[in-house]
PyMOL commands that place a pseudoatom at each C-alpha (Angstrom):
pseudoatom trace, name=CA, resn=MET, resi=1, chain=A, elem=C, hetatm=0, pos=[0.125, 0.019, -0.423]
pseudoatom trace, name=CA, resn=PRO, resi=2, chain=A, elem=C, hetatm=0, pos=[1.497, 3.425, -1.081]
pseudoatom trace, name=CA, resn=ARG, resi=3, chain=A, elem=C, hetatm=0, pos=[2.156, 5.830, 1.559]
pseudoatom trace, name=CA, resn=VAL, resi=4, chain=A, elem=C, hetatm=0, pos=[0.569, 9.059, 1.613]
pseudoatom trace, name=CA, resn=LYS, resi=5, chain=A, elem=C, hetatm=0, pos=[1.566, 11.835, 2.610]
pseudoatom trace, name=CA, resn=ILE, resi=6, chain=A, elem=C, hetatm=0, pos=[-1.294, 14.553, 4.766]
pseudoatom trace, name=CA, resn=GLY, resi=7, chain=A, elem=C, hetatm=0, pos=[1.315, 17.713, 5.075]
pseudoatom trace, name=CA, resn=PRO, resi=8, chain=A, elem=C, hetatm=0, pos=[4.337, 19.611, 5.159]
pseudoatom trace, name=CA, resn=ALA, resi=9, chain=A, elem=C, hetatm=0, pos=[6.473, 17.709, 7.725]
pseudoatom trace, name=CA, resn=LEU, resi=10, chain=A, elem=C, hetatm=0, pos=[6.698, 20.091, 10.966]
pseudoatom trace, name=CA, resn=PRO, resi=11, chain=A, elem=C, hetatm=0, pos=[9.851, 21.937, 10.958]
pseudoatom trace, name=CA, resn=ASP, resi=12, chain=A, elem=C, hetatm=0, pos=[12.633, 20.592, 13.340]
pseudoatom trace, name=CA, resn=ARG, resi=13, chain=A, elem=C, hetatm=0, pos=[12.531, 23.229, 15.994]
pseudoatom trace, name=CA, resn=ALA, resi=14, chain=A, elem=C, hetatm=0, pos=[15.358, 21.598, 17.702]
pseudoatom trace, name=CA, resn=LYS, resi=15, chain=A, elem=C, hetatm=0, pos=[18.193, 22.538, 14.812]
pseudoatom trace, name=CA, resn=LEU, resi=16, chain=A, elem=C, hetatm=0, pos=[16.359, 26.447, 14.318]
pseudoatom trace, name=CA, resn=ASP, resi=17, chain=A, elem=C, hetatm=0, pos=[16.768, 26.570, 18.382]
pseudoatom trace, name=CA, resn=VAL, resi=18, chain=A, elem=C, hetatm=0, pos=[20.313, 25.580, 18.194]
pseudoatom trace, name=CA, resn=GLU, resi=19, chain=A, elem=C, hetatm=0, pos=[20.943, 27.906, 14.762]
pseudoatom trace, name=CA, resn=ILE, resi=20, chain=A, elem=C, hetatm=0, pos=[19.504, 30.794, 16.676]
pseudoatom trace, name=CA, resn=ALA, resi=21, chain=A, elem=C, hetatm=0, pos=[21.731, 29.861, 19.976]
pseudoatom trace, name=CA, resn=ARG, resi=22, chain=A, elem=C, hetatm=0, pos=[24.493, 30.033, 17.891]
pseudoatom trace, name=CA, resn=LEU, resi=23, chain=A, elem=C, hetatm=0, pos=[23.740, 33.758, 16.114]
pseudoatom trace, name=CA, resn=ARG, resi=24, chain=A, elem=C, hetatm=0, pos=[24.272, 34.814, 20.023]
pseudoatom trace, name=CA, resn=ASP, resi=25, chain=A, elem=C, hetatm=0, pos=[28.177, 33.510, 19.909]
pseudoatom trace, name=CA, resn=LEU, resi=26, chain=A, elem=C, hetatm=0, pos=[28.381, 35.476, 16.419]
pseudoatom trace, name=CA, resn=ASP, resi=27, chain=A, elem=C, hetatm=0, pos=[30.468, 39.095, 16.965]
pseudoatom trace, name=CA, resn=MET, resi=28, chain=A, elem=C, hetatm=0, pos=[29.491, 42.133, 15.008]
pseudoatom trace, name=CA, resn=VAL, resi=29, chain=A, elem=C, hetatm=0, pos=[31.229, 41.662, 11.558]
pseudoatom trace, name=CA, resn=GLU, resi=30, chain=A, elem=C, hetatm=0, pos=[30.107, 37.992, 11.636]
pseudoatom trace, name=CA, resn=LEU, resi=31, chain=A, elem=C, hetatm=0, pos=[26.621, 38.580, 12.375]
pseudoatom trace, name=CA, resn=ARG, resi=32, chain=A, elem=C, hetatm=0, pos=[26.820, 41.694, 9.603]
pseudoatom trace, name=CA, resn=SER, resi=33, chain=A, elem=C, hetatm=0, pos=[28.084, 39.077, 7.203]
pseudoatom trace, name=CA, resn=ARG, resi=34, chain=A, elem=C, hetatm=0, pos=[25.122, 36.574, 8.120]
pseudoatom trace, name=CA, resn=TRP, resi=35, chain=A, elem=C, hetatm=0, pos=[22.814, 39.356, 7.296]
pseudoatom trace, name=CA, resn=HIS, resi=36, chain=A, elem=C, hetatm=0, pos=[23.882, 39.740, 4.122]
pseudoatom trace, name=CA, resn=THR, resi=37, chain=A, elem=C, hetatm=0, pos=[23.584, 36.349, 3.294]
pseudoatom trace, name=CA, resn=VAL, resi=38, chain=A, elem=C, hetatm=0, pos=[19.799, 35.826, 4.733]
pseudoatom trace, name=CA, resn=PHE, resi=39, chain=A, elem=C, hetatm=0, pos=[18.784, 39.167, 2.846]
pseudoatom trace, name=CA, resn=GLY, resi=40, chain=A, elem=C, hetatm=0, pos=[20.740, 39.805, 0.300]
pseudoatom trace, name=CA, resn=ARG, resi=41, chain=A, elem=C, hetatm=0, pos=[22.060, 42.781, 1.036]
pseudoatom trace, name=CA, resn=PRO, resi=42, chain=A, elem=C, hetatm=0, pos=[24.577, 44.167, 3.784]
pseudoatom trace, name=CA, resn=PRO, resi=43, chain=A, elem=C, hetatm=0, pos=[22.163, 45.697, 6.930]
pseudoatom trace, name=CA, resn=PRO, resi=44, chain=A, elem=C, hetatm=0, pos=[22.162, 49.385, 7.618]
pseudoatom trace, name=CA, resn=ALA, resi=45, chain=A, elem=C, hetatm=0, pos=[24.992, 50.821, 8.908]
pseudoatom trace, name=CA, resn=HIS, resi=46, chain=A, elem=C, hetatm=0, pos=[23.159, 52.056, 12.270]
pseudoatom trace, name=CA, resn=LEU, resi=47, chain=A, elem=C, hetatm=0, pos=[21.598, 48.732, 12.920]
pseudoatom trace, name=CA, resn=PRO, resi=48, chain=A, elem=C, hetatm=0, pos=[23.049, 48.256, 17.038]
pseudoatom trace, name=CA, resn=ARG, resi=49, chain=A, elem=C, hetatm=0, pos=[23.999, 44.084, 17.535]
pseudoatom trace, name=CA, resn=HIS, resi=50, chain=A, elem=C, hetatm=0, pos=[20.710, 43.072, 19.373]
pseudoatom trace, name=CA, resn=LEU, resi=51, chain=A, elem=C, hetatm=0, pos=[18.824, 44.347, 16.676]
pseudoatom trace, name=CA, resn=LEU, resi=52, chain=A, elem=C, hetatm=0, pos=[21.019, 42.241, 14.402]
pseudoatom trace, name=CA, resn=PHE, resi=53, chain=A, elem=C, hetatm=0, pos=[20.242, 39.244, 15.956]
pseudoatom trace, name=CA, resn=ARG, resi=54, chain=A, elem=C, hetatm=0, pos=[16.900, 39.784, 16.678]
pseudoatom trace, name=CA, resn=SER, resi=55, chain=A, elem=C, hetatm=0, pos=[16.014, 40.609, 12.859]
pseudoatom trace, name=CA, resn=LEU, resi=56, chain=A, elem=C, hetatm=0, pos=[18.092, 37.617, 11.655]
pseudoatom trace, name=CA, resn=ALA, resi=57, chain=A, elem=C, hetatm=0, pos=[16.677, 35.016, 14.344]
pseudoatom trace, name=CA, resn=TYR, resi=58, chain=A, elem=C, hetatm=0, pos=[12.861, 36.361, 12.856]
pseudoatom trace, name=CA, resn=ARG, resi=59, chain=A, elem=C, hetatm=0, pos=[13.727, 36.176, 9.740]
pseudoatom trace, name=CA, resn=LEU, resi=60, chain=A, elem=C, hetatm=0, pos=[14.797, 32.467, 11.088]
pseudoatom trace, name=CA, resn=GLN, resi=61, chain=A, elem=C, hetatm=0, pos=[11.882, 31.662, 12.683]
pseudoatom trace, name=CA, resn=ALA, resi=62, chain=A, elem=C, hetatm=0, pos=[9.295, 33.480, 9.886]
pseudoatom trace, name=CA, resn=ASP, resi=63, chain=A, elem=C, hetatm=0, pos=[11.239, 31.465, 6.703]
pseudoatom trace, name=CA, resn=ARG, resi=64, chain=A, elem=C, hetatm=0, pos=[10.905, 28.062, 9.164]
pseudoatom trace, name=CA, resn=LEU, resi=65, chain=A, elem=C, hetatm=0, pos=[7.505, 28.286, 10.638]
pseudoatom trace, name=CA, resn=GLY, resi=66, chain=A, elem=C, hetatm=0, pos=[5.918, 30.926, 8.606]
pseudoatom trace, name=CA, resn=ASP, resi=67, chain=A, elem=C, hetatm=0, pos=[5.783, 34.511, 8.703]
pseudoatom trace, name=CA, resn=LEU, resi=68, chain=A, elem=C, hetatm=0, pos=[3.442, 36.932, 9.362]
pseudoatom trace, name=CA, resn=ASP, resi=69, chain=A, elem=C, hetatm=0, pos=[-0.565, 36.937, 7.594]
pseudoatom trace, name=CA, resn=TRP, resi=70, chain=A, elem=C, hetatm=0, pos=[-1.202, 39.071, 5.106]
pseudoatom trace, name=CA, resn=GLU, resi=71, chain=A, elem=C, hetatm=0, pos=[-3.509, 41.612, 7.410]
pseudoatom trace, name=CA, resn=SER, resi=72, chain=A, elem=C, hetatm=0, pos=[-0.911, 41.355, 10.251]
pseudoatom trace, name=CA, resn=GLN, resi=73, chain=A, elem=C, hetatm=0, pos=[1.880, 42.566, 7.400]
pseudoatom trace, name=CA, resn=ARG, resi=74, chain=A, elem=C, hetatm=0, pos=[-0.331, 45.167, 6.170]
pseudoatom trace, name=CA, resn=LEU, resi=75, chain=A, elem=C, hetatm=0, pos=[-1.246, 46.828, 9.790]
pseudoatom trace, name=CA, resn=LEU, resi=76, chain=A, elem=C, hetatm=0, pos=[2.768, 46.717, 10.845]
pseudoatom trace, name=CA, resn=ASP, resi=77, chain=A, elem=C, hetatm=0, pos=[2.862, 48.282, 7.057]
pseudoatom trace, name=CA, resn=ARG, resi=78, chain=A, elem=C, hetatm=0, pos=[0.989, 50.923, 7.512]
pseudoatom trace, name=CA, resn=SER, resi=79, chain=A, elem=C, hetatm=0, pos=[2.024, 52.025, 10.734]
pseudoatom trace, name=CA, resn=GLY, resi=80, chain=A, elem=C, hetatm=0, pos=[5.358, 53.745, 9.973]
pseudoatom trace, name=CA, resn=SER, resi=81, chain=A, elem=C, hetatm=0, pos=[8.441, 53.834, 11.927]
pseudoatom trace, name=CA, resn=PRO, resi=82, chain=A, elem=C, hetatm=0, pos=[8.279, 53.265, 15.322]
pseudoatom trace, name=CA, resn=GLU, resi=83, chain=A, elem=C, hetatm=0, pos=[9.764, 56.911, 16.033]
pseudoatom trace, name=CA, resn=LYS, resi=84, chain=A, elem=C, hetatm=0, pos=[6.947, 58.331, 14.304]
pseudoatom trace, name=CA, resn=ALA, resi=85, chain=A, elem=C, hetatm=0, pos=[4.018, 55.804, 16.083]
pseudoatom trace, name=CA, resn=GLY, resi=86, chain=A, elem=C, hetatm=0, pos=[5.998, 55.822, 19.431]
pseudoatom trace, name=CA, resn=GLN, resi=87, chain=A, elem=C, hetatm=0, pos=[5.984, 60.102, 18.808]
pseudoatom trace, name=CA, resn=ARG, resi=88, chain=A, elem=C, hetatm=0, pos=[2.368, 60.020, 17.975]
pseudoatom trace, name=CA, resn=ALA, resi=89, chain=A, elem=C, hetatm=0, pos=[1.554, 58.149, 21.240]
pseudoatom trace, name=CA, resn=LEU, resi=90, chain=A, elem=C, hetatm=0, pos=[3.663, 60.765, 23.196]
pseudoatom trace, name=CA, resn=ASP, resi=91, chain=A, elem=C, hetatm=0, pos=[1.656, 63.573, 21.207]
pseudoatom trace, name=CA, resn=LEU, resi=92, chain=A, elem=C, hetatm=0, pos=[-1.686, 61.732, 22.002]
pseudoatom trace, name=CA, resn=ARG, resi=93, chain=A, elem=C, hetatm=0, pos=[-1.100, 61.409, 25.963]
pseudoatom trace, name=CA, resn=ARG, resi=94, chain=A, elem=C, hetatm=0, pos=[0.069, 64.997, 25.947]
pseudoatom trace, name=CA, resn=HIS, resi=95, chain=A, elem=C, hetatm=0, pos=[-2.966, 65.568, 24.116]
pseudoatom trace, name=CA, resn=THR, resi=96, chain=A, elem=C, hetatm=0, pos=[-5.396, 63.767, 26.674]
pseudoatom trace, name=CA, resn=THR, resi=97, chain=A, elem=C, hetatm=0, pos=[-3.629, 64.735, 29.961]
pseudoatom trace, name=CA, resn=ALA, resi=98, chain=A, elem=C, hetatm=0, pos=[-3.131, 68.424, 29.198]
pseudoatom trace, name=CA, resn=LEU, resi=99, chain=A, elem=C, hetatm=0, pos=[-7.148, 68.042, 30.504]
pseudoatom trace, name=CA, resn=ARG, resi=100, chain=A, elem=C, hetatm=0, pos=[-7.629, 69.420, 33.838]
pseudoatom trace, name=CA, resn=PRO, resi=101, chain=A, elem=C, hetatm=0, pos=[-10.445, 67.554, 36.074]
pseudoatom trace, name=CA, resn=GLY, resi=102, chain=A, elem=C, hetatm=0, pos=[-13.341, 69.779, 35.822]
pseudoatom trace, name=CA, resn=THR, resi=103, chain=A, elem=C, hetatm=0, pos=[-13.076, 70.645, 31.635]
pseudoatom trace, name=CA, resn=ILE, resi=104, chain=A, elem=C, hetatm=0, pos=[-15.875, 69.790, 30.340]
pseudoatom trace, name=CA, resn=LEU, resi=105, chain=A, elem=C, hetatm=0, pos=[-15.916, 69.616, 26.927]
pseudoatom trace, name=CA, resn=GLY, resi=106, chain=A, elem=C, hetatm=0, pos=[-18.856, 69.297, 24.533]
pseudoatom trace, name=CA, resn=ARG, resi=107, chain=A, elem=C, hetatm=0, pos=[-20.304, 67.838, 20.915]
pseudoatom trace, name=CA, resn=GLU, resi=108, chain=A, elem=C, hetatm=0, pos=[-23.272, 68.131, 18.991]
pseudoatom trace, name=CA, resn=TRP, resi=109, chain=A, elem=C, hetatm=0, pos=[-24.139, 64.499, 17.880]
pseudoatom trace, name=CA, resn=ASN, resi=110, chain=A, elem=C, hetatm=0, pos=[-27.540, 64.493, 15.418]
pseudoatom trace, name=CA, resn=GLY, resi=111, chain=A, elem=C, hetatm=0, pos=[-28.700, 67.224, 16.491]
pseudoatom trace, name=CA, resn=GLN, resi=112, chain=A, elem=C, hetatm=0, pos=[-28.089, 67.074, 20.561]
pseudoatom trace, name=CA, resn=MET, resi=113, chain=A, elem=C, hetatm=0, pos=[-25.210, 68.878, 22.694]
pseudoatom trace, name=CA, resn=GLN, resi=114, chain=A, elem=C, hetatm=0, pos=[-22.993, 66.190, 24.581]
pseudoatom trace, name=CA, resn=GLN, resi=115, chain=A, elem=C, hetatm=0, pos=[-21.053, 67.413, 27.373]
pseudoatom trace, name=CA, resn=VAL, resi=116, chain=A, elem=C, hetatm=0, pos=[-18.720, 65.058, 29.205]
pseudoatom trace, name=CA, resn=ALA, resi=117, chain=A, elem=C, hetatm=0, pos=[-16.713, 66.013, 32.365]
pseudoatom trace, name=CA, resn=VAL, resi=118, chain=A, elem=C, hetatm=0, pos=[-13.198, 65.282, 32.550]
pseudoatom trace, name=CA, resn=LEU, resi=119, chain=A, elem=C, hetatm=0, pos=[-12.135, 63.400, 36.062]
pseudoatom trace, name=CA, resn=ALA, resi=120, chain=A, elem=C, hetatm=0, pos=[-9.099, 63.070, 37.738]
pseudoatom trace, name=CA, resn=ASP, resi=121, chain=A, elem=C, hetatm=0, pos=[-9.236, 59.370, 36.874]
pseudoatom trace, name=CA, resn=GLY, resi=122, chain=A, elem=C, hetatm=0, pos=[-11.490, 59.283, 33.454]
pseudoatom trace, name=CA, resn=PHE, resi=123, chain=A, elem=C, hetatm=0, pos=[-14.405, 60.580, 31.559]
pseudoatom trace, name=CA, resn=ALA, resi=124, chain=A, elem=C, hetatm=0, pos=[-18.295, 61.113, 33.050]
pseudoatom trace, name=CA, resn=TRP, resi=125, chain=A, elem=C, hetatm=0, pos=[-20.885, 61.321, 30.261]
pseudoatom trace, name=CA, resn=ASN, resi=126, chain=A, elem=C, hetatm=0, pos=[-25.250, 60.480, 30.744]
pseudoatom trace, name=CA, resn=GLY, resi=127, chain=A, elem=C, hetatm=0, pos=[-24.465, 59.138, 34.527]
pseudoatom trace, name=CA, resn=LYS, resi=128, chain=A, elem=C, hetatm=0, pos=[-21.396, 56.467, 33.618]
pseudoatom trace, name=CA, resn=THR, resi=129, chain=A, elem=C, hetatm=0, pos=[-17.142, 57.025, 34.245]
pseudoatom trace, name=CA, resn=TYR, resi=130, chain=A, elem=C, hetatm=0, pos=[-15.366, 55.815, 31.007]
pseudoatom trace, name=CA, resn=LEU, resi=131, chain=A, elem=C, hetatm=0, pos=[-11.583, 55.640, 31.395]
pseudoatom trace, name=CA, resn=SER, resi=132, chain=A, elem=C, hetatm=0, pos=[-11.147, 57.191, 27.599]
pseudoatom trace, name=CA, resn=LEU, resi=133, chain=A, elem=C, hetatm=0, pos=[-12.428, 59.896, 25.654]
pseudoatom trace, name=CA, resn=SER, resi=134, chain=A, elem=C, hetatm=0, pos=[-12.927, 57.094, 22.641]
pseudoatom trace, name=CA, resn=LYS, resi=135, chain=A, elem=C, hetatm=0, pos=[-15.000, 54.935, 25.566]
pseudoatom trace, name=CA, resn=VAL, resi=136, chain=A, elem=C, hetatm=0, pos=[-17.480, 57.944, 25.283]
pseudoatom trace, name=CA, resn=ALA, resi=137, chain=A, elem=C, hetatm=0, pos=[-17.520, 58.755, 21.773]
pseudoatom trace, name=CA, resn=PHE, resi=138, chain=A, elem=C, hetatm=0, pos=[-17.912, 54.985, 21.389]
pseudoatom trace, name=CA, resn=ALA, resi=139, chain=A, elem=C, hetatm=0, pos=[-21.318, 55.050, 24.072]
pseudoatom trace, name=CA, resn=ILE, resi=140, chain=A, elem=C, hetatm=0, pos=[-22.540, 58.420, 22.166]
pseudoatom trace, name=CA, resn=THR, resi=141, chain=A, elem=C, hetatm=0, pos=[-22.465, 57.243, 18.531]
pseudoatom trace, name=CA, resn=GLY, resi=142, chain=A, elem=C, hetatm=0, pos=[-22.338, 53.233, 18.667]
pseudoatom trace, name=CA, resn=THR, resi=143, chain=A, elem=C, hetatm=0, pos=[-19.475, 53.582, 16.219]
pseudoatom trace, name=CA, resn=ARG, resi=144, chain=A, elem=C, hetatm=0, pos=[-15.377, 53.222, 17.056]
pseudoatom trace, name=CA, resn=TRP, resi=145, chain=A, elem=C, hetatm=0, pos=[-13.827, 56.916, 16.915]
pseudoatom trace, name=CA, resn=ASN, resi=146, chain=A, elem=C, hetatm=0, pos=[-10.596, 58.342, 18.137]
pseudoatom trace, name=CA, resn=GLY, resi=147, chain=A, elem=C, hetatm=0, pos=[-11.804, 60.253, 21.014]
pseudoatom trace, name=CA, resn=PRO, resi=148, chain=A, elem=C, hetatm=0, pos=[-10.093, 63.079, 21.082]
pseudoatom trace, name=CA, resn=LYS, resi=149, chain=A, elem=C, hetatm=0, pos=[-10.704, 63.659, 17.437]
pseudoatom trace, name=CA, resn=PHE, resi=150, chain=A, elem=C, hetatm=0, pos=[-14.185, 63.119, 17.873]
pseudoatom trace, name=CA, resn=PHE, resi=151, chain=A, elem=C, hetatm=0, pos=[-14.234, 65.984, 20.560]
pseudoatom trace, name=CA, resn=GLY, resi=152, chain=A, elem=C, hetatm=0, pos=[-12.177, 68.227, 18.371]
pseudoatom trace, name=CA, resn=LEU, resi=153, chain=A, elem=C, hetatm=0, pos=[-8.511, 67.899, 20.597]
pseudoatom trace, name=CA, resn=ARG, resi=154, chain=A, elem=C, hetatm=0, pos=[-6.762, 66.634, 18.082]
pseudoatom trace, name=CA, resn=ASP, resi=155, chain=A, elem=C, hetatm=0, pos=[-7.774, 69.551, 15.065]
pseudoatom trace, name=CA, resn=LYS, resi=156, chain=A, elem=C, hetatm=0, pos=[-5.363, 71.961, 16.633]
pseudoatom trace, name=CA, resn=PRO, resi=157, chain=A, elem=C, hetatm=0, pos=[-2.700, 72.284, 19.643]
pseudoatom trace, name=CA, resn=LEU, resi=158, chain=A, elem=C, hetatm=0, pos=[-3.784, 72.602, 23.145]
pseudoatom trace, name=CA, resn=LYS, resi=159, chain=A, elem=C, hetatm=0, pos=[-2.974, 75.836, 24.764]
pseudoatom trace, name=CA, resn=GLY, resi=160, chain=A, elem=C, hetatm=0, pos=[0.311, 75.726, 26.594]
pseudoatom trace, name=CA, resn=SER, resi=161, chain=A, elem=C, hetatm=0, pos=[1.653, 72.350, 24.947]
pseudoatom trace, name=CA, resn=SER, resi=162, chain=A, elem=C, hetatm=0, pos=[4.014, 72.668, 22.882]
pseudoatom trace, name=CA, resn=PRO, resi=163, chain=A, elem=C, hetatm=0, pos=[3.756, 71.226, 18.852]
for i in range(1, 163): cmd.bond("trace and resi %d" % i, "trace and resi %d" % (i + 1))
show_as sticks, trace
zoom trace
């Protein structure tokens, strides 16, 4: 009776682990050479050792075990550089934390004025407390919004905040 192959053989995880462990013992010249072999081009000159190692280890794992799915790759591609993503997070936090407790935010929605009170530990709207403005915007509209943008806090810098 012929043997039927049901699917691809599972990768030998132990061999992969040994190969990644060997990367740890390589010096910078050897890591850069290995990068060139794996990626087919020299590594960026500014990349420190730990990022060379991590990128190589990731690529070896992805090649043998499978890379990210298309949707995850697309999400990461849209996020831009880590520096820009970090700056956007800082800017958003700066705008949100610049709101002092007692401040009342107003937004007209479907012909009705919605007012939200800034609390020390969140935001109050319609008798309930929410941890974020985005949750308040969702409660008001029933759809996902960026809370600071919904309340007009992203359109222009707040007074007293630096750009």
